[in-house]
Backbone of each chain as nested JSON, in Angstrom:
{
  "chains": [
    {"id": "A", "residues": [
      {"number": 1, "name": "ALA", "atoms": {"N": [21.523, 32.188, -1.662], "CA": [21.835, 31.599, -2.978], "C": [22.123, 32.721, -3.971]}},
      {"number": 2, "name": "ASP", "atoms": {"N": [22.804, 32.388, -5.034], "CA": [23.208, 33.356, -6.057], "C": [22.344, 33.165, -7.3]}},
      {"number": 3, "name": "LEU", "atoms": {"N": [21.334, 34.035, -7.452], "CA": [20.374, 33.868, -8.546], "C": [21.035, 33.99, -9.918]}},
      {"number": 4, "name": "GLN", "atoms": {"N": [22.027, 34.885, -10.014], "CA": [22.705, 35.043, -11.318], "C": [23.426, 33.752, -11.697]}},
      {"number": 5, "name": "ALA", "atoms": {"N": [24.14, 33.187, -10.711], "CA": [24.85, 31.934, -10.982], "C": [23.839, 30.835, -11.293]}},
      {"number": 6, "name": "GLY", "atoms": {"N": [22.703, 30.866, -10.589], "CA": [21.654, 29.879, -10.843], "C": [21.11, 30.008, -12.248]}},
      {"number": 7, "name": "LYS", "atoms": {"N": [20.905, 31.253, -12.684], "CA": [20.381, 31.469, -14.033], "C": [21.368, 30.925, -15.058]}},
      {"number": 8, "name": "ALA", "atoms": {"N": [22.659, 31.226, -14.858], "CA": [23.673, 30.757, -15.814], "C": [23.699, 29.231, -15.852]}},
      {"number": 9, "name": "LYS", "atoms": {"N": [23.68, 28.647, -14.674], "CA": [23.802, 27.186, -14.582], "C": [22.541, 26.504, -15.13]}},
      {"number": 10, "name": "SER", "atoms": {"N": [21.41, 27.231, -15.133], "CA": [20.143, 26.59, -15.519], "C": [19.878, 26.664, -17.02]}},
      {"number": 11, "name": "ALA", "atoms": {"N": [20.839, 27.223, -17.758], "CA": [20.621, 27.384, -19.209], "C": [20.269, 26.043, -19.853]}},
      {"number": 12, "name": "VAL", "atoms": {"N": [20.956, 25.006, -19.452], "CA": [20.717, 23.702, -20.077], "C": [19.331, 23.156, -19.691]}},
      {"number": 13, "name": "CYS", "atoms": {"N": [18.836, 23.583, -18.532], "CA": [17.524, 23.079, -18.066], "C": [16.385, 23.631, -18.937]}},
      {"number": 14, "name": "ALA", "atoms": {"N": [16.654, 24.84, -19.486], "CA": [15.598, 25.541, -20.219], "C": [15.138, 24.752, -21.443]}},
      {"number": 15, "name": "ALA", "atoms": {"N": [15.998, 23.885, -21.952], "CA": [15.644, 23.128, -23.156], "C": [14.346, 22.346, -22.946]}},
      {"number": 16, "name": "CYS", "atoms": {"N": [14.16, 21.83, -21.729], "CA": [12.925, 21.075, -21.448], "C": [11.983, 21.875, -20.551]}},
      {"number": 17, "name": "HIS", "atoms": {"N": [12.547, 22.54, -19.54], "CA": [11.71, 23.205, -18.555], "C": [11.325, 24.624, -18.948]}},
      {"number": 18, "name": "GLY", "atoms": {"N": [11.829, 25.087, -20.121], "CA": [11.455, 26.417, -20.61], "C": [12.314, 27.506, -20.009]}},
      {"number": 19, "name": "ALA", "atoms": {"N": [12.631, 28.519, -20.797], "CA": [13.475, 29.629, -20.324], "C": [12.787, 30.35, -19.177]}},
      {"number": 20, "name": "ASN", "atoms": {"N": [11.436, 30.328, -19.161], "CA": [10.716, 30.999, -18.064], "C": [10.238, 29.994, -17.018]}},
      {"number": 21, "name": "GLY", "atoms": {"N": [10.732, 28.766, -17.121], "CA": [10.392, 27.756, -16.111], "C": [9.058, 27.081, -16.336]}},
      {"number": 22, "name": "ILE", "atoms": {"N": [8.446, 27.355, -17.502], "CA": [7.196, 26.667, -17.856], "C": [7.558, 25.669, -18.952]}},
      {"number": 23, "name": "SER", "atoms": {"N": [7.393, 24.395, -18.631], "CA": [7.988, 23.395, -19.508], "C": [7.295, 23.307, -20.853]}},
      {"number": 24, "name": "ILE", "atoms": {"N": [8.101, 22.988, -21.832], "CA": [7.661, 22.941, -23.227], "C": [7.028, 21.58, -23.509]}},
      {"number": 25, "name": "ILE", "atoms": {"N": [7.414, 20.594, -22.718], "CA": [6.98, 19.22, -22.949], "C": [6.027, 18.816, -21.816]}},
      {"number": 26, "name": "PRO", "atoms": {"N": [4.797, 18.358, -22.183], "CA": [3.782, 18.118, -21.15], "C": [4.188, 17.097, -20.079]}},
      {"number": 27, "name": "ASP", "atoms": {"N": [5.131, 16.233, -20.419], "CA": [5.518, 15.219, -19.438], "C": [6.434, 15.792, -18.367]}},
      {"number": 28, "name": "TYR", "atoms": {"N": [7.025, 16.959, -18.632], "CA": [8.017, 17.51, -17.709], "C": [7.411, 18.659, -16.915]}},
      {"number": 29, "name": "PRO", "atoms": {"N": [7.771, 18.747, -15.62], "CA": [7.123, 19.723, -14.742], "C": [7.527, 21.172, -15.019]}},
      {"number": 30, "name": "ASN", "atoms": {"N": [6.555, 22.049, -14.775], "CA": [6.881, 23.474, -14.689], "C": [7.695, 23.65, -13.409]}},
      {"number": 31, "name": "LEU", "atoms": {"N": [8.683, 24.532, -13.44], "CA": [9.527, 24.77, -12.267], "C": [9.324, 26.177, -11.71]}},
      {"number": 32, "name": "ALA", "atoms": {"N": [8.775, 27.073, -12.55], "CA": [8.642, 28.48, -12.14], "C": [7.789, 28.588, -10.88]}},
      {"number": 33, "name": "GLY", "atoms": {"N": [8.303, 29.305, -9.895], "CA": [7.542, 29.551, -8.669], "C": [7.358, 28.338, -7.778]}},
      {"number": 34, "name": "GLN", "atoms": {"N": [8.062, 27.256, -8.11], "CA": [7.959, 26.058, -7.262], "C": [8.681, 26.315, -5.934]}},
      {"number": 35, "name": "LYS", "atoms": {"N": [8.39, 25.528, -4.926], "CA": [9.04, 25.664, -3.61], "C": [10.547, 25.379, -3.747]}},
      {"number": 36, "name": "VAL", "atoms": {"N": [11.382, 26.301, -3.267], "CA": [12.84, 26.143, -3.43], "C": [13.338, 24.871, -2.74]}},
      {"number": 37, "name": "LYS", "atoms": {"N": [12.797, 24.553, -1.564], "CA": [13.279, 23.343, -0.856], "C": [12.914, 22.077, -1.637]}},
      {"number": 38, "name": "TYR", "atoms": {"N": [11.714, 22.1, -2.289], "CA": [11.315, 20.92, -3.067], "C": [12.207, 20.777, -4.296]}},
      {"number": 39, "name": "LEU", "atoms": {"N": [12.492, 21.917, -4.939], "CA": [13.375, 21.868, -6.118], "C": [14.75, 21.324, -5.72]}},
      {"number": 40, "name": "GLN", "atoms": {"N": [15.28, 21.814, -4.595], "CA": [16.595, 21.34, -4.142], "C": [16.564, 19.839, -3.883]}},
      {"number": 41, "name": "SER", "atoms": {"N": [15.542, 19.392, -3.144], "CA": [15.534, 17.96, -2.78], "C": [15.347, 17.094, -4.024]}},
      {"number": 42, "name": "SER", "atoms": {"N": [14.608, 17.627, -5.017], "CA": [14.415, 16.827, -6.235], "C": [15.719, 16.701, -7.016]}},
      {"number": 43, "name": "ILE", "atoms": {"N": [16.412, 17.818, -7.21], "CA": [17.661, 17.75, -7.99], "C": [18.675, 16.868, -7.261]}},
      {"number": 44, "name": "LYS", "atoms": {"N": [18.747, 17.016, -5.919], "CA": [19.678, 16.165, -5.146], "C": [19.305, 14.697, -5.279]}},
      {"number": 45, "name": "ALA", "atoms": {"N": [17.985, 14.416, -5.272], "CA": [17.546, 13.02, -5.385], "C": [18.008, 12.427, -6.715]}},
      {"number": 46, "name": "TYR", "atoms": {"N": [17.976, 13.244, -7.772], "CA": [18.461, 12.74, -9.074], "C": [19.971, 12.592, -9.031]}},
      {"number": 47, "name": "ARG", "atoms": {"N": [20.674, 13.577, -8.428], "CA": [22.135, 13.498, -8.38], "C": [22.588, 12.285, -7.566]}},
      {"number": 48, "name": "ASP", "atoms": {"N": [21.913, 12.06, -6.435], "CA": [22.372, 11.022, -5.512], "C": [21.703, 9.674, -5.747]}},
      {"number": 49, "name": "GLY", "atoms": {"N": [20.873, 9.567, -6.785], "CA": [20.319, 8.279, -7.183], "C": [19.05, 7.849, -6.476]}},
      {"number": 50, "name": "GLU", "atoms": {"N": [18.515, 8.727, -5.612], "CA": [17.265, 8.384, -4.937], "C": [16.12, 8.344, -5.952]}},
      {"number": 51, "name": "ARG", "atoms": {"N": [16.17, 9.27, -6.879], "CA": [15.227, 9.287, -8.011], "C": [16.031, 9.003, -9.269]}},
      {"number": 52, "name": "LYS", "atoms": {"N": [15.434, 8.159, -10.133], "CA": [16.185, 7.778, -11.347], "C": [15.415, 8.205, -12.581]}},
      {"number": 53, "name": "ASN", "atoms": {"N": [16.098, 8.846, -13.507], "CA": [15.467, 9.241, -14.776], "C": [16.578, 9.343, -15.808]}},
      {"number": 54, "name": "PRO", "atoms": {"N": [16.343, 8.754, -16.993], "CA": [17.421, 8.713, -17.985], "C": [17.94, 10.093, -18.392]}},
      {"number": 55, "name": "ILE", "atoms": {"N": [17.088, 11.121, -18.246], "CA": [17.539, 12.47, -18.628], "C": [18.047, 13.217, -17.395]}},
      {"number": 56, "name": "MET", "atoms": {"N": [17.246, 13.193, -16.314], "CA": [17.582, 14.028, -15.168], "C": [18.806, 13.525, -14.394]}},
      {"number": 57, "name": "SER", "atoms": {"N": [19.002, 12.222, -14.345], "CA": [20.143, 11.696, -13.561], "C": [21.465, 12.236, -14.101]}},
      {"number": 58, "name": "PRO", "atoms": {"N": [21.71, 12.121, -15.437], "CA": [22.981, 12.684, -15.932], "C": [23.032, 14.209, -15.811]}},
      {"number": 59, "name": "MET", "atoms": {"N": [21.859, 14.855, -15.974], "CA": [21.832, 16.319, -15.853], "C": [22.328, 16.754, -14.465]}},
      {"number": 60, "name": "ALA", "atoms": {"N": [21.874, 16.004, -13.462], "CA": [22.154, 16.419, -12.075], "C": [23.509, 15.914, -11.588]}},
      {"number": 61, "name": "SER", "atoms": {"N": [24.06, 14.942, -12.291], "CA": [25.219, 14.223, -11.727], "C": [26.388, 15.152, -11.434]}},
      {"number": 62, "name": "GLY", "atoms": {"N": [26.629, 16.174, -12.247], "CA": [27.841, 16.969, -12.036], "C": [27.657, 18.153, -11.114]}},
      {"number": 63, "name": "LEU", "atoms": {"N": [26.475, 18.312, -10.536], "CA": [26.187, 19.552, -9.809], "C": [26.67, 19.505, -8.358]}},
      {"number": 64, "name": "SER", "atoms": {"N": [27.207, 20.63, -7.898], "CA": [27.595, 20.752, -6.484], "C": [26.354, 21.178, -5.686]}},
      {"number": 65, "name": "ASP", "atoms": {"N": [26.449, 21.108, -4.374], "CA": [25.345, 21.58, -3.522], "C": [25.069, 23.059, -3.795]}},
      {"number": 66, "name": "ALA", "atoms": {"N": [26.131, 23.832, -4.023], "CA": [25.962, 25.277, -4.292], "C": [25.244, 25.478, -5.629]}},
      {"number": 67, "name": "ASP", "atoms": {"N": [25.651, 24.712, -6.649], "CA": [24.956, 24.785, -7.939], "C": [23.461, 24.527, -7.74]}},
      {"number": 68, "name": "ILE", "atoms": {"N": [23.159, 23.48, -6.996], "CA": [21.765, 23.065, -6.799], "C": [20.99, 24.152, -6.059]}},
      {"number": 69, "name": "ALA", "atoms": {"N": [21.62, 24.731, -5.042], "CA": [20.949, 25.815, -4.3], "C": [20.67, 26.988, -5.23]}},
      {"number": 70, "name": "ASN", "atoms": {"N": [21.635, 27.316, -6.094], "CA": [21.459, 28.465, -6.993], "C": [20.411, 28.201, -8.063]}},
      {"number": 71, "name": "ILE", "atoms": {"N": [20.442, 27.007, -8.648], "CA": [19.46, 26.651, -9.681], "C": [18.046, 26.633, -9.096]}},
      {"number": 72, "name": "ALA", "atoms": {"N": [17.922, 26.015, -7.917], "CA": [16.606, 25.924, -7.266], "C": [16.085, 27.324, -6.938]}},
      {"number": 73, "name": "ALA", "atoms": {"N": [16.971, 28.174, -6.418], "CA": [16.552, 29.539, -6.05], "C": [16.132, 30.308, -7.3]}},
      {"number": 74, "name": "TYR", "atoms": {"N": [16.867, 30.092, -8.398], "CA": [16.532, 30.798, -9.632], "C": [15.127, 30.42, -10.115]}},
      {"number": 75, "name": "PHE", "atoms": {"N": [14.849, 29.107, -10.262], "CA": [13.528, 28.711, -10.771], "C": [12.415, 29.102, -9.797]}},
      {"number": 76, "name": "ALA", "atoms": {"N": [12.705, 28.985, -8.496], "CA": [11.676, 29.373, -7.497], "C": [11.362, 30.859, -7.611]}},
      {"number": 77, "name": "SER", "atoms": {"N": [12.344, 31.64, -8.082], "CA": [12.147, 33.098, -8.152], "C": [11.332, 33.514, -9.377]}},
      {"number": 78, "name": "LEU", "atoms": {"N": [11.165, 32.601, -10.341], "CA": [10.427, 32.971, -11.556], "C": [8.927, 32.981, -11.266]}},
      {"number": 79, "name": "PRO", "atoms": {"N": [8.172, 33.883, -11.911], "CA": [6.735, 33.942, -11.616], "C": [6.028, 32.638, -11.986]}},
      {"number": 80, "name": "ALA", "atoms": {"N": [5.293, 32.082, -11.031], "CA": [4.551, 30.839, -11.289], "C": [3.61, 31.107, -12.462]}},
      {"number": 81, "name": "GLY", "atoms": {"N": [3.487, 30.133, -13.368], "CA": [2.583, 30.345, -14.489], "C": [3.229, 31.101, -15.639]}},
      {"number": 82, "name": "GLY", "atoms": {"N": [4.479, 31.564, -15.426], "CA": [5.239, 32.176, -16.519], "C": [4.962, 33.655, -16.686]}}
    ]},
    {"id": "B", "residues": [
      {"number": 1, "name": "ALA", "atoms": {"N": [-11.386, 14.205, -18.169], "CA": [-11.33, 14.002, -16.719], "C": [-12.454, 14.773, -16.064]}},
      {"number": 2, "name": "ASP", "atoms": {"N": [-12.817, 14.386, -14.885], "CA": [-13.945, 14.965, -14.138], "C": [-13.374, 15.832, -13.017]}},
      {"number": 3, "name": "LEU", "atoms": {"N": [-13.371, 17.159, -13.256], "CA": [-12.764, 18.08, -12.289], "C": [-13.472, 18.051, -10.933]}},
      {"number": 4, "name": "GLN", "atoms": {"N": [-14.807, 17.902, -10.972], "CA": [-15.544, 17.868, -9.694], "C": [-15.119, 16.655, -8.869]}},
      {"number": 5, "name": "ALA", "atoms": {"N": [-15.042, 15.505, -9.56], "CA": [-14.622, 14.288, -8.844], "C": [-13.182, 14.469, -8.359]}},
      {"number": 6, "name": "GLY", "atoms": {"N": [-12.362, 15.114, -9.188], "CA": [-10.976, 15.348, -8.807], "C": [-10.891, 16.227, -7.579]}},
      {"number": 7, "name": "LYS", "atoms": {"N": [-11.731, 17.262, -7.554], "CA": [-11.726, 18.16, -6.397], "C": [-12.104, 17.393, -5.138]}},
      {"number": 8, "name": "ALA", "atoms": {"N": [-13.158, 16.581, -5.249], "CA": [-13.611, 15.822, -4.073], "C": [-12.508, 14.883, -3.593]}},
      {"number": 9, "name": "LYS", "atoms": {"N": [-11.922, 14.181, -4.539], "CA": [-10.904, 13.178, -4.2], "C": [-9.638, 13.843, -3.647]}},
      {"number": 10, "name": "SER", "atoms": {"N": [-9.432, 15.119, -4.005], "CA": [-8.165, 15.766, -3.619], "C": [-8.228, 16.44, -2.254]}},
      {"number": 11, "name": "ALA", "atoms": {"N": [-9.367, 16.301, -1.586], "CA": [-9.528, 16.972, -0.281], "C": [-8.394, 16.581, 0.674]}},
      {"number": 12, "name": "VAL", "atoms": {"N": [-8.037, 15.322, 0.657], "CA": [-6.99, 14.864, 1.591], "C": [-5.625, 15.443, 1.212]}},
      {"number": 13, "name": "CYS", "atoms": {"N": [-5.455, 15.749, -0.064], "CA": [-4.156, 16.276, -0.538], "C": [-3.929, 17.698, -0.017]}},
      {"number": 14, "name": "ALA", "atoms": {"N": [-5.063, 18.4, 0.181], "CA": [-4.978, 19.819, 0.55], "C": [-4.252, 20.021, 1.878]}},
      {"number": 15, "name": "ALA", "atoms": {"N": [-4.251, 19.005, 2.724], "CA": [-3.614, 19.146, 4.043], "C": [-2.152, 19.556, 3.901]}},
      {"number": 16, "name": "CYS", "atoms": {"N": [-1.487, 19.036, 2.857], "CA": [-0.081, 19.386, 2.64], "C": [0.082, 20.312, 1.445]}},
      {"number": 17, "name": "HIS", "atoms": {"N": [-0.656, 20.043, 0.378], "CA": [-0.461, 20.772, -0.874], "C": [-1.301, 22.034, -0.955]}},
      {"number": 18, "name": "GLY", "atoms": {"N": [-2.124, 22.286, 0.093], "CA": [-2.913, 23.523, 0.12], "C": [-4.215, 23.377, -0.64]}},
      {"number": 19, "name": "ALA", "atoms": {"N": [-5.271, 23.993, -0.145], "CA": [-6.595, 23.912, -0.794], "C": [-6.521, 24.531, -2.19]}},
      {"number": 20, "name": "ASN", "atoms": {"N": [-5.596, 25.505, -2.368], "CA": [-5.478, 26.129, -3.694], "C": [-4.276, 25.575, -4.461]}},
      {"number": 21, "name": "GLY", "atoms": {"N": [-3.713, 24.487, -3.955], "CA": [-2.608, 23.837, -4.657], "C": [-1.256, 24.478, -4.431]}},
      {"number": 22, "name": "ILE", "atoms": {"N": [-1.201, 25.42, -3.483], "CA": [0.074, 26.028, -3.103], "C": [0.427, 25.46, -1.734]}},
      {"number": 23, "name": "SER", "atoms": {"N": [1.512, 24.686, -1.699], "CA": [1.739, 23.885, -0.497], "C": [2.097, 24.734, 0.711]}},
      {"number": 24, "name": "ILE", "atoms": {"N": [1.653, 24.223, 1.833], "CA": [1.802, 24.92, 3.122], "C": [3.197, 24.637, 3.671]}},
      {"number": 25, "name": "ILE", "atoms": {"N": [3.774, 23.523, 3.248], "CA": [5.042, 23.061, 3.828], "C": [6.129, 23.192, 2.749]}},
      {"number": 26, "name": "PRO", "atoms": {"N": [7.23, 23.926, 3.043], "CA": [8.22, 24.225, 2.007], "C": [8.848, 22.998, 1.337]}},
      {"number": 27, "name": "ASP", "atoms": {"N": [8.808, 21.882, 2.031], "CA": [9.42, 20.682, 1.442], "C": [8.536, 20.048, 0.371]}},
      {"number": 28, "name": "TYR", "atoms": {"N": [7.241, 20.413, 0.38], "CA": [6.297, 19.752, -0.533], "C": [5.966, 20.679, -1.686]}},
      {"number": 29, "name": "PRO", "atoms": {"N": [5.806, 20.096, -2.901], "CA": [5.633, 20.923, -4.087], "C": [4.26, 21.598, -4.18]}},
      {"number": 30, "name": "ASN", "atoms": {"N": [4.3, 22.78, -4.794], "CA": [3.042, 23.381, -5.244], "C": [2.544, 22.525, -6.403]}},
      {"number": 31, "name": "LEU", "atoms": {"N": [1.229, 22.346, -6.486], "CA": [0.656, 21.546, -7.569], "C": [-0.176, 22.394, -8.525]}},
      {"number": 32, "name": "ALA", "atoms": {"N": [-0.578, 23.581, -8.053], "CA": [-1.47, 24.431, -8.856], "C": [-0.82, 24.777, -10.193]}},
      {"number": 33, "name": "GLY", "atoms": {"N": [-1.552, 24.561, -11.274], "CA": [-1.074, 24.914, -12.604], "C": [0.055, 24.055, -13.129]}},
      {"number": 34, "name": "GLN", "atoms": {"N": [0.33, 22.952, -12.424], "CA": [1.403, 22.051, -12.893], "C": [0.892, 21.302, -14.124]}},
      {"number": 35, "name": "LYS", "atoms": {"N": [1.806, 20.738, -14.903], "CA": [1.46, 19.968, -16.099], "C": [0.642, 18.73, -15.696]}},
      {"number": 36, "name": "VAL", "atoms": {"N": [-0.532, 18.543, -16.312], "CA": [-1.401, 17.422, -15.916], "C": [-0.7, 16.079, -16.138]}},
      {"number": 37, "name": "LYS", "atoms": {"N": [0.038, 15.941, -17.247], "CA": [0.707, 14.652, -17.505], "C": [1.778, 14.371, -16.449]}},
      {"number": 38, "name": "TYR", "atoms": {"N": [2.462, 15.457, -15.991], "CA": [3.489, 15.237, -14.975], "C": [2.838, 14.849, -13.65]}},
      {"number": 39, "name": "LEU", "atoms": {"N": [1.728, 15.515, -13.318], "CA": [1.035, 15.17, -12.076], "C": [0.582, 13.707, -12.115]}},
      {"number": 40, "name": "GLN", "atoms": {"N": [0.011, 13.298, -13.246], "CA": [-0.457, 11.912, -13.369], "C": [0.705, 10.948, -13.204]}},
      {"number": 41, "name": "SER", "atoms": {"N": [1.811, 11.198, -13.902], "CA": [2.915, 10.228, -13.844], "C": [3.529, 10.192, -12.445]}},
      {"number": 42, "name": "SER", "atoms": {"N": [3.486, 11.341, -11.75], "CA": [4.045, 11.348, -10.395], "C": [3.18, 10.53, -9.439]}},
      {"number": 43, "name": "ILE", "atoms": {"N": [1.862, 10.755, -9.493], "CA": [0.979, 10.02, -8.569], "C": [1.056, 8.522, -8.867]}},
      {"number": 44, "name": "LYS", "atoms": {"N": [1.073, 8.185, -10.171], "CA": [1.177, 6.754, -10.537], "C": [2.494, 6.169, -10.039]}},
      {"number": 45, "name": "ALA", "atoms": {"N": [3.585, 6.963, -10.149], "CA": [4.889, 6.46, -9.691], "C": [4.841, 6.142, -8.197]}},
      {"number": 46, "name": "TYR", "atoms": {"N": [4.13, 6.958, -7.445], "CA": [3.997, 6.673, -6.005], "C": [3.109, 5.456, -5.785]}},
      {"number": 47, "name": "ARG", "atoms": {"N": [2.014, 5.378, -6.564], "CA": [1.09, 4.241, -6.388], "C": [1.782, 2.935, -6.745]}},
      {"number": 48, "name": "ASP", "atoms": {"N": [2.563, 2.965, -7.86], "CA": [3.129, 1.721, -8.368], "C": [4.546, 1.458, -7.841]}},
      {"number": 49, "name": "GLY", "atoms": {"N": [5.036, 2.301, -6.946], "CA": [6.298, 2.031, -6.271], "C": [7.541, 2.505, -6.979]}},
      {"number": 50, "name": "GLU", "atoms": {"N": [7.371, 3.178, -8.109], "CA": [8.539, 3.699, -8.825], "C": [9.184, 4.817, -8.02]}},
      {"number": 51, "name": "ARG", "atoms": {"N": [8.344, 5.608, -7.384], "CA": [8.814, 6.625, -6.442], "C": [8.34, 6.22, -5.059]}},
      {"number": 52, "name": "LYS", "atoms": {"N": [9.211, 6.395, -4.064], "CA": [8.848, 5.962, -2.706], "C": [8.898, 7.145, -1.759]}},
      {"number": 53, "name": "ASN", "atoms": {"N": [7.829, 7.302, -0.981], "CA": [7.806, 8.368, 0.025], "C": [6.869, 7.903, 1.133]}},
      {"number": 54, "name": "PRO", "atoms": {"N": [7.306, 8.061, 2.392], "CA": [6.487, 7.521, 3.487], "C": [5.067, 8.098, 3.544]}},
      {"number": 55, "name": "ILE", "atoms": {"N": [4.887, 9.32, 3.02], "CA": [3.547, 9.916, 3.052], "C": [2.829, 9.649, 1.731]}},
      {"number": 56, "name": "MET", "atoms": {"N": [3.518, 9.926, 0.608], "CA": [2.837, 9.851, -0.685], "C": [2.5, 8.415, -1.105]}},
      {"number": 57, "name": "SER", "atoms": {"N": [3.343, 7.468, -0.761], "CA": [3.071, 6.088, -1.207], "C": [1.725, 5.595, -0.674]}},
      {"number": 58, "name": "PRO", "atoms": {"N": [1.476, 5.711, 0.659], "CA": [0.146, 5.267, 1.13], "C": [-0.987, 6.125, 0.576]}},
      {"number": 59, "name": "MET", "atoms": {"N": [-0.729, 7.431, 0.408], "CA": [-1.764, 8.312, -0.139], "C": [-2.224, 7.827, -1.522]}},
      {"number": 60, "name": "ALA", "atoms": {"N": [-1.233, 7.403, -2.321], "CA": [-1.551, 7.057, -3.712], "C": [-2.015, 5.618, -3.853]}},
      {"number": 61, "name": "SER", "atoms": {"N": [-1.76, 4.813, -2.83], "CA": [-1.934, 3.362, -3.01], "C": [-3.356, 2.982, -3.401]}},
      {"number": 62, "name": "GLY", "atoms": {"N": [-4.372, 3.644, -2.889], "CA": [-5.733, 3.182, -3.164], "C": [-6.369, 3.801, -4.4]}},
      {"number": 63, "name": "LEU", "atoms": {"N": [-5.613, 4.594, -5.154], "CA": [-6.244, 5.366, -6.23], "C": [-6.349, 4.577, -7.536]}},
      {"number": 64, "name": "SER", "atoms": {"N": [-7.472, 4.742, -8.219], "CA": [-7.636, 4.124, -9.547], "C": [-7.036, 5.069, -10.584]}},
      {"number": 65, "name": "ASP", "atoms": {"N": [-6.875, 4.58, -11.801], "CA": [-6.377, 5.437, -12.887], "C": [-7.315, 6.629, -13.092]}},
      {"number": 66, "name": "ALA", "atoms": {"N": [-8.615, 6.381, -12.952], "CA": [-9.592, 7.469, -13.142], "C": [-9.449, 8.504, -12.03]}},
      {"number": 67, "name": "ASP", "atoms": {"N": [-9.279, 8.031, -10.783], "CA": [-9.044, 8.957, -9.665], "C": [-7.836, 9.838, -9.975]}},
      {"number": 68, "name": "ILE", "atoms": {"N": [-6.761, 9.195, -10.433], "CA": [-5.511, 9.912, -10.68], "C": [-5.704, 10.941, -11.79]}},
      {"number": 69, "name": "ALA", "atoms": {"N": [-6.42, 10.544, -12.844], "CA": [-6.667, 11.486, -13.947], "C": [-7.468, 12.682, -13.431]}},
      {"number": 70, "name": "ASN", "atoms": {"N": [-8.47, 12.418, -12.576], "CA": [-9.318, 13.508, -12.074], "C": [-8.555, 14.427, -11.119]}},
      {"number": 71, "name": "ILE", "atoms": {"N": [-7.777, 13.835, -10.223], "CA": [-7.009, 14.638, -9.265], "C": [-5.98, 15.502, -10.002]}},
      {"number": 72, "name": "ALA", "atoms": {"N": [-5.292, 14.872, -10.969], "CA": [-4.263, 15.602, -11.731], "C": [-4.897, 16.755, -12.503]}},
      {"number": 73, "name": "ALA", "atoms": {"N": [-6.048, 16.474, -13.13], "CA": [-6.717, 17.522, -13.917], "C": [-7.161, 18.661, -13.004]}},
      {"number": 74, "name": "TYR", "atoms": {"N": [-7.631, 18.292, -11.809], "CA": [-8.097, 19.329, -10.884], "C": [-6.942, 20.268, -10.493]}},
      {"number": 75, "name": "PHE", "atoms": {"N": [-5.826, 19.71, -10.021], "CA": [-4.722, 20.581, -9.593], "C": [-4.136, 21.369, -10.773]}},
      {"number": 76, "name": "ALA", "atoms": {"N": [-4.086, 20.716, -11.943], "CA": [-3.552, 21.418, -13.13], "C": [-4.439, 22.603, -13.495]}},
      {"number": 77, "name": "SER", "atoms": {"N": [-5.744, 22.491, -13.132], "CA": [-6.688, 23.558, -13.508], "C": [-6.612, 24.759, -12.57]}},
      {"number": 78, "name": "LEU", "atoms": {"N": [-5.964, 24.602, -11.443], "CA": [-5.888, 25.719, -10.483], "C": [-4.862, 26.742, -10.96]}},
      {"number": 79, "name": "PRO", "atoms": {"N": [-5.095, 28.017, -10.702], "CA": [-4.157, 29.035, -11.178], "C": [-2.771, 28.865, -10.539]}},
      {"number": 80, "name": "ALA", "atoms": {"N": [-1.747, 28.791, -11.395], "CA": [-0.369, 28.652, -10.879], "C": [-0.09, 29.844, -9.973]}},
      {"number": 81, "name": "GLY", "atoms": {"N": [0.578, 29.612, -8.855], "CA": [0.882, 30.725, -7.962], "C": [-0.251, 31.023, -6.992]}},
      {"number": 82, "name": "GLY", "atoms": {"N": [-1.411, 30.324, -7.169], "CA": [-2.508, 30.455, -6.184], "C": [-3.404, 31.655, -6.454]}}
    ]}
  ]
}
C-alpha cells in the first residue's frame, strides 16, 4: 500500500477521526494502530452497503480498492493511542 | 461502569480480541483504548441486529445494557497498542 497516498486521501477522515487517528468525537472510533485488515473490511462494508451510516456511507462511496488499501494502511501505521 | 465486572464478562472476548485487547486475528479489531461510546454502540448494534456477524451476533445476544457498559469500559480502559 502507498502510505503517502493514504495520508492524502485520509485528509477528509481527520475531521472526525482526528489527524492522528484518535477521534475527536466520542461516538466515533479511534483508527490509529487499528488492524489494517479490519479497517479495510470496515470501509468496504460502508462502500458496498453491508454497513450503513449516514456519514460513513457517502464518505466511502467514491473510494477504489486501492484508495481503501492506502487509507487503511495509513491509519494502521499511526501509533495506537496517538 | 464496573471495570471488574467488565473484565470478568469479557473473558470470552479475549479469545479473538486478545486478553490485552489487541486482537490475535488480523480481521478482528483491536479494542484496547477504543472510545467507550463506540464500543458500546457496536456491541449493542450486534445484540440488536443493526450489525450482523456470525460470531459477534451470538456473542452479544445475551448481554444486558449493564454488561455492555462494563465490557466497553473495561476494553476502553486498557492501554491502546497493548
